[in-house]
Steps between C-alpha positions, in 0.01 A plus 500: 500500500727686255468414134819505296447596143722399211485712182605353166534705182600381156465694171241735654296219659469521877367251754487514878524176697442456877639148541772273361410394146610234259688618193230370264234697693710816487552468127127439448413815704740696278347335184840354415592156369738268677620387157613850405614637835757401760471587867821550693479545877804598708722400204343155458286390203168370627255245363129570472438305825750699709368768739573869508496650853507847646854640498609301194683687225294401197604549136280398208683448173330482161647217292596596148599247237596522140768418264 
């Protein structure tokens, strides 16, 4: 059996995943908060319960607010 590895990197933090993963689990592995980060996959904004799969184009965006 061949294992497919997904590598995620954000602000110097790296995590390798061998299976599809929920967005909230991915953020937790990267020590990121769902309240301060958005996850966009293949151009679509995901919720914390959506799943990231191998081959997805993943972008993590830090939310900045202020006035």
